[in-house]
N, C-alpha and C positions, 0 to 999 in steps of 0.2 A: 318392914314392920306392917305396912298397910296390907301387903299380900298375905302375910301370916294371919292377920286379924280376919281377912276375908276368908281364908281357908278354914279357920276355926269356926267362923259363922256358918259356912257351908256344911262342915262336918256335923255341927249341932243340928242343923236342919235335916241333914240326911238321917240322923238317928231318929228324928221325929217322924220323918216320912216313911221310913222302912228300915228295919234292922239289917245291917250288913251281915253277910253270911259268915263273917269271921267269928261270930258268937257260937257257942256250943249249941247243938241241936239234939233233941231226943230222938232215939230210934223207936221202932215200933214197940219195943219192950219198955220204953220210958227211960233208957239209959242215955246219958249225954255222951257225944263223941266230938272230938275236935275237928272243925271244918276249915281251920286256917291253913292256907298254902303260901309258902314264901314267895313274895313279889306279885301276888295276885290280888286283884280288887274286884269285888262284886257289888254292884249297886242295883237297886230296883229301878224299873223304868221311870218312876216318878223322881227318883234321886238323880238319874242321868239327865233328865230334863231340867230339873232344878239347878244342877251344877253347870248346865250349859255345855255338856259334852257333845262335841261334833267329831265325826270320823272322816277318814280319807283313805282311799284304796291306793296303796303304793303301786307305782307304775314305772315302767322303763321309758325314759325319755332322754333327749339330749340336754346336757347340763354344761353351761359355760360360765366361767367366772365373769362377773360384770362389774364395771365401775359406775357408781351412781353419784351424780353431781346435781346439786340444786341449780335451777336456772329461772329465768323470767321470760315470759312471752312478750314479744314486741312486733310491731307492724313491719313489713318489708318496705323497701324504698318504693316499689311499684304498687304496694298495697295501701298506700295512704296518700291522699291528695288534698292540698289546701287551696281553696278557691278565694282569690282576691280580685277586686275589680281592675280591669286594665286601664281605667280612666276614672277620674273623679266625677261624681254625679249624684243622682238621687234615685233610690229604689222605688219603682212604680208598681212592681208586682213580684210575688214570691210564689213559686209553684210547688214547693216541697215543705215537709215538716220534719222535725227531729225524729230520727228512727226510720224514716222512709227508705225503702230500697230503690235505688236508681240505676239506670243503665248508662253506659258511656255515651256522651253526646246529648243526653236528655236535658231539656231546659230547666234551670234551677231558679233563675230570677231575671228580671229585665231592668236595666238602668236607663235613665234619661240624662244626657250630658250636653250642656251648651258647648263645651270644648269639642265634642264630637260633631255637633251641628256645624261649628265653624270649619272643621276639617272637611266636612262634606261640601260646604260652600266654596272652599278653596279648590276642590276638585272641579266643581261646576265652572268657576272662573277660569281655571286652567284649560278646561275643555273648550270654552268660548275662544280663548286665545289660540288654541290649536286650530279650531275651525276657521278663524280669521286668517291664520297663517297658511292654511291649505288653500283658501280662496286667493290670497295674494300670490302664492306659488303658481297656481293655475294660470292666473292672469299674466304673471311674468313669463311663464313658459310660452303662452300664446304670443306675447310680444317678441320673444326670441324667434319663434317660427315666422312671424311677419317680417322681422328684420332680416332673417336669413333669406326669405323670398325676395325682399327688396334689394339686398346685396347681390344676390344672384342675377337679378334683372339688370342692375347697374353694371355688373361685370360684363354681361352679354352686350349691353349697349355700348360699353367702352370698346369692346372688340370690334363691333360693327362700325363705330365712329373712326377707329383707326384704319379700317379697311377703306372707308369712304375718303378719309384724308389722303391715303396713299393714291387713290384714284382721282383726286382733285375735285371731288363732287362739291365740296363746300366753296371752292373758288369760282367755278363755272356758273353756278346759278346766279349769283349777284351780278356778274358781268353780263350775262344774257338778259337779265331783267333791266339793267341800265341801258343796254343796246336797244331793247324793245321800247323803252320809254323815250329814247332819243329818236328812234324811227317814228314813233307815234307823233312826237312833237314836230318833226320835220314834215310829216304828211299833213298834220293840222295846219302848218304854215302855208303849204302849197294851196290848201283848200281856202284859207282865209285870203290869200293873195288873189286867187281866182275870183272870189266873191267881191273883193275890193275893186278889182278892175271892172267887173260887171257893173257894180254900183256907180263907179266913177263915170262910165259911159252913159249910164242911165241919167245921172245928174246933168251931164252935158246936154243931153237931148231935152231934158225938162227945162233947163235954162233958156234954150232957144225957143221952146214952145211958150215959156212964160213971157218972153219978149214979144212974141206974136199974140199973146193974150189968150192962148189956147188952154193953158193949165192955170190953176190958181196958185197963189203964193204958198198956201199951206201944203200943197203937194210938193212944191219945190223945197220947202223947209224939211219936210219928212224925208226927202231923198238925201238932203245934206246931212241930216241926223243919222241916217243909216250908214252913210259913208264914214262919218266920225266914229261910229261904233265899230265899223270894220277896222279902222286904224287902231282902236284900243285893243281889239282882239289880236291884231297883227303884232302889236307891241308885246302883248302878253305871251303870245306863242313864241316870239323870238326869245323872250326871257326864259321861257320853259325849255327851249332848245339849249340855251346856254347852261341851264342847271343840269339838264340831262347829259350834256357833254362833260360837265365837271364830275358828275356822279360816275359816268362811264370811265373817265380817266382815273378817278380814285379807286374804283373797284379793280381796274386793270393793275394799278400799283400794288394794291393789297394782295391780289392773286399772285403777282410776280414775286412778292416777298413771303408768301405762305402764311400770312398772319391769320387769316380766317380759319384755316385748318387747325392751327395751334389753339385757337380760342375754343373751337368745338371739342377738341381733345381735352383741354383743361376743364371744360364744363363736365364732360363725361367722367374724368378722373376725380373731380371734386364730388360728384354724385356717388362714386364708389367709396370715397373716404367718409362721406357723411353716413352712408349706409352701414359701413363697418363700425363707425363710432356708435350708431344707434344699436347695433347688435351687441357691442361690448357693454353698453349701458344696460341693455335688457338682460344680458347674462349676469351682470352684477346684481340686478334686482332679483334674479332667480336664486343666486347664492344667498342673498340677504333673506329671502323668503324661506329658503331651506334651513338656514340657521335659526330663524324665528320658529319654524315648525319643530326643529329638533329641541330647541329650548322649551317650547310649549309641551312637547312630549315628556321631557325630563321633569318639568314642573308637575305634570299629571302623575307621573310615576312616583315622584316624591310625595305628592299629596295623597296618593293611594296608599303608599307605604305607611305614612303617618296615620291614615284612617284605619288601615288594617291593624297596626300596632295598638291602636286605641280600642279596637273592637275585640281583640283577643281571638280565641279559637271559636267562639260562638257566633261571630259575625254581627253585623249591625245594619240598621236601616235609618238613614238620615241622622237624627240625633239620639238614637237609641242603640243600646248594645245588649246582647243576650249572653247571659252567663250559663254555661253548660257543664255537665259533670265530666271531669277529666277521665275518670275511670268508673267502672261499674262497682257498686258497693252499697254501703249504708251511710246515711247522714248521721254522723256522730257528734257534730258540733254545728250549731246554728245561732249566729249572733248578729242578726239583722232583722229589722222590721220594715214594713211598707212605709214609704215616705221618708225614710232615713237618708240623710246625706252621708256619703262615704267617700273615702279617698283611696289612692292606689295601694297603700300599704296595709289597709285594714283587712283582717281575715274575716270573711263573711260566713263561710261554710267549710266543713271538713268532711271528706268522704273516705271511708275505709273499706277495703276489700280484704276480708280475713280468710279467703280461700287458701292462701298460703301465708305463713307467719314465720318469724324468726324465734328461736328459743336461744337466749344468750346465757352462757354459764361461765364461771371462772374455775378452770381446772387447776387443782393444787399442783404446785411445782413438781412434787415427787411423782405425780401421775402423768405429767405432760408428755412423756415419751410414749405413752399408750394411746394418745389421741392422734389420729391421722385424718387429713382432709380426704373426703370421699367415703369415710366409714359410715355404716348404717347404725342408727340409734333408735331406741324406743323412748317415747316421751309420755309421761302420765301427769295428770293434775289432780289435786285433791277434790276439786268440785265435780269431777267426772270419774268416779270410781269404776274400775273394770274396763275403762276405755284406754287403749294404747294407740298412740299415733306414731307412724313411721317417719323417720327423718334422715337427713344426710348432713354430715358435717361439711360446711362450705367454707368457713373461715376459721383459721387457727392463728391466734396472735403470735407475733414475732418477738415480743418483749414480755418479761415478767414484771408484774406490778410489784414495786418494792414494798408497798404497804401490806398487801394481802398475800404476797408470794404465790401468785396464781397467774395463769395465762387465759385471757379472754377467748372464748370459743363461740361460734355461731352455728346453729343447726337450722336448716331449712325444712319446714314441715309443710308438705303439700297435701291438699285434700282435707284441710282442717274444717272447711265448710262453715266457718264462723263460730265453731264451738270453742276454739281457743281465743281468749280475749287478751288484748294488750294489758300488761302488768300482772297477769296471773302468775302465781308461783308454780313451777313445774319441776319434775325430776327427770333427768336424762340418764338413760341406762345404755352404757356402751360395753358390749361384750369384748373381753380381752382373753387371749389365749385360745387354745383349741377346745372345741366342743366334744364331750365324751358321752357315750350311752351309759346310763346308770339308773339304778332304782332310786326314785326320788320321792320325798315326802315334804310337806310344808315345814318351814322353819319353826312354826308355832308348835309342832308336834315334838320338838326336841327338848328334853329336860336335862340340864347340866347339874351334876352332883359330884363333888369331889374330883373335878376336872374330867369326869367321865360323862359320856352322852348316853341317854336312855330314851326309849319311846315306850308307850303303852300299846300293845298289840291286842286287838279284840279277839277273844276266843270264846265263841258261843255267847254266853251271858256274862262273861267276865273280861277283864283287861289284865294282861300279863306284862309286867315290867321287864323290858329286855334291853340289855346294853348293845349299843351300835357303834360302828366306826364311821365317821363322817368323811365325805369327800368334798368336791367343789360346791360352792353355793351360787345359785343363779336366781337372784332376786329373792323371792319368798320361798323358793324351793331349794332343798339340800339333797345332795347325792348321798346314798347309803352304801358304803363299801361292803359292810357285813352286818348281820344282825336282823335284817328284814328282807324278805323276798317279795318280788312283784306279785300282786294280787292279795297280799295280806292287808288287813284293815287296821289302821292306827288311829289313835285319838289325836285329831288335829287341833282341837281346842279343849281346854280343861285339863291338860296334863298335870298342871300344878295341883289341882284339886284331887286328882287321882293319886298323886304322890303323897299328898297329906293324908288321904284316907289309907293308903298303903302303910305309911308309918304308924298311923293310929292302930291299924289291925295288927301290925307286927308287935307293937307294945302289948296289946291285949294277949296275943299269942304267947308271949314270954311270961305273962302273969299266970297263965294256966300251967 
């Protein structure tokens, strides 16, 4: 009804703008002649413009039947990234704003965290432990080297002592020393005896001289005292000889039994055992130091792992961590302010890269056999008229949704360059069947009447209504099997108005 009212309004306006040539016209003699031609419509230029008539030149092109499915634009898995802090802390700086374009790795914000500072302190403490363990290990290795040298010397000494023992070197020396001491004591006794005899003869002479009054009493007493001292020395020397004889006899007894050689060997062997024990202890200290160093290195590795896990991909410095963009794209969500305290689970920013997007559609069950993974599709959106995006079907669902009786399908659109936004409504066009060469006109040029198809073909200053046979439809284009040839001009818009005008002219023609 609305279209009919619109057509009547247009027809009334056309009458006002310029009379259609369907009315009778006078010839040069003033006689009327009928100008009506069956199926033909003539309009003045003003009438064509007012009716919104547009034309299209029929052309030969490839036509393929297409399946059109509504869909929705979504971000790809790699095209959207959520930024959360790797550790609880406080935001001290923000480097971006909502809508900013960022590159991967670019600094977004900086956090300050006491927990991260503690992790850094743990690394420092572990490093000190490692340095101390290294120092202990070096000292223990030095002790091993010294103990090895001492043990080697003790073993060499033991070999030498055994050789000396076999040669009797340890027994001869004490005997010789005792013999020498005895000989010295005997020589000393002879010397004392000679002096004593001399002093006794001298005392005898002085006694005679004292009787004669030649010498004084003091000289006599001095001679007697000297003789007494000789006796003391004689007694001492005799005792010394006895001791030297006893020592000589003892050493001869020890040598005959080999006790001295055994003692020296035992001392050398004991020195080897002591040196070996010191070496074993030094080696134990080395192993303990190595274990301590290994433990310290593990502690450092663990502390570093904790620190790195708390700094995320952006890295950190002492108590601060840098948040960086995981991907290149645009900041589409920013929910943090400077000075704000944040935790690990809080979403701070979102970055989207819409260079590539998904278009998700639900294919009706009856058309599911026509959809194949890897098929090429064309995608359009209402907000970008005239722009067609090429895509490839990447995912075809394996189950039918029992509620919608459809199969979910995902198409990957590359090169969207941010023009396709998430949640946009889109139309997916999937060509099915073979493509054929045919004369094609816009679907808007087709007029259906009584189950027949017609188009208005422009002929000079008029439009002729012509019946056509339709072929495959490819989007907004329809193949013409017969009725229109390539190069002919048809009314692509306003066919309904031309049809209304044609019917009006036909009625007037019958009135004449």
